[in-house]
C-alpha positions, 0 to 999 in steps of 0.5 A: 546148530552147524557151528555146534556140529563143527565143534563136536566134529573137531573134538572127536577128531582130536581124540581119534589119533591112533597109537603107532607103537607096534606094527604088524609087519615087523612081527611077521615070522617070515619077515623076521627070518628074512631080516635075520638071514639078510643081516648075516649074508647081506643078501635078500634072494639074489640081491646083495648089498654093498652096505653089509660089507662094511662095519658100523664105522664105515671100514670094509670088512673085506676088500681094500679101502677104495671099495668104500661107498661114494659120498653121494650114497653115504649122505643118505645113511642107508646101511645094512640094516635099513637095506635088509629091512627095505628089501625083506619088506618088499619081498614079503609084501609081494608074497602077501599080495599074491595071497590077496592080503592087504599091505601092513606097516613095518616099524611104524611105516607103510611099505613105500617104494624108493625112487633114486634112494628117496624114501617117500618120493610123492610126499617129498614132491608135495612138500617141495610144492608147498614150500614153493607156494609158501614162498610165493605167498610170503613174497607176494605179501611182502611186495604188496605191503612195501611197494603197492600199499601206502606206508607211514611217514617212518616207512612202516606199514599201516597193517598191524599184523605185518611182523606176525605174518612174516614170522609165520611165513618163515616158520611155514617155509622152515617146516616144509623144508624139513618135511621134504628132507624127512620124507626123503630119508627118515633118520632120528635127526630128520625126524626130530627136525620135522617134528620140531619145525611142525610144532613151532609152525602150528604153535605160532599159527595158533598165537596168530589166530588168537591175536588176529581174531580177537584184534589184539593190538596192544604189545603187552596184551600180545605178550600175555597171549604169546608167552604161555603158548611159546613156553608150552611149544618150547617145552614140548620141542625140548621133550621131543629132542632130549627126552623121548621122541614120541610120535603119538604125543606129538601128533596129539599136540599138533592136532589139538593146536590145529583144531583150536586154530580152525575153531577160532578162525571158523567162529571169527569168520561167522561173526565178522563182516570182513569182505574176504571171510568166505576165504576163511570159511573155505580154509576152515572147511578144507583144513577140516577135511585135511585133518581126516586124512591124518586120521583115516590112514590108508596104505600107499597106492602102488607103494607111493601115495598114502593118506599123508601124501594126499594131506601134503597135496591138500596143503598146496591149495590151502596155502594159496588160499590162506595167503590170498586172505592175508593179502586181502586183510592187509588191504582191508585194514590199511584202507580202514586205517587210512580213512581214520587218519583222513 
């Protein structure tokens, strides 16, 4: 009964992804008037922006060449439009707060406050911590297999899923790297890299879940499992990068693959006698709660911490838990295979 309820919950969550095609904030007449005035004058109130003194190719509209922006600011790609949007948003949100109104989204984004030019500093910090935790988990797995557990005569490991977990670790670290970059500065390139790396990471995680849960050891069978999923993930990445960067579609694809993974691991943990199955149950429970943060979106507290940032924070202990299970699984499978050999 509990498993049936879990399945129903997962399917309900997978279809509750909201569309973000339009935002209330950008349709606000006061915000639009502020934006139009800023793009003409280069100022919001008493604050004026150096970006608005340059044309789109970076040449100064007035003043000599040495007034051009320094390189350490140019890499962030803040321009007149982005600065006008940011400061008009802040000004409008201050007005709304005085009136007792709740924050609204602007151009699909909550009104975050920058810190040293970083767009979402809390999400960046948690992404960096998740990256560090993934690296720690992956390197500890590598050390365990190659320096602590016995090896075969040809120096290969006894654990049958070594290569798959190495690929998973690399894709996970790649995802968290681009997540940190994307939340530092949201432009088309960083958005594509973030979405693409997320799909590759989650897609391979689904392949790995199927292969491990069903104990697929034969290489031909593994190829049959992986090939259609790799084809789907590759097609989706090409669609996002070269046809349409569709946030809503990408979220649904990632949610569907993520939910399927949790279902597979949850069912496997319910039927296996693995000594560390309780860690899988904790991961499934934590992952399910984390999914709610992707659906129940709330505005950033004091302009810094929103539901997505909390999801990034939740990923840190979940990462530690998952790699802890992987190390236990490597020890368990190696011990079992050594007993067979003897």
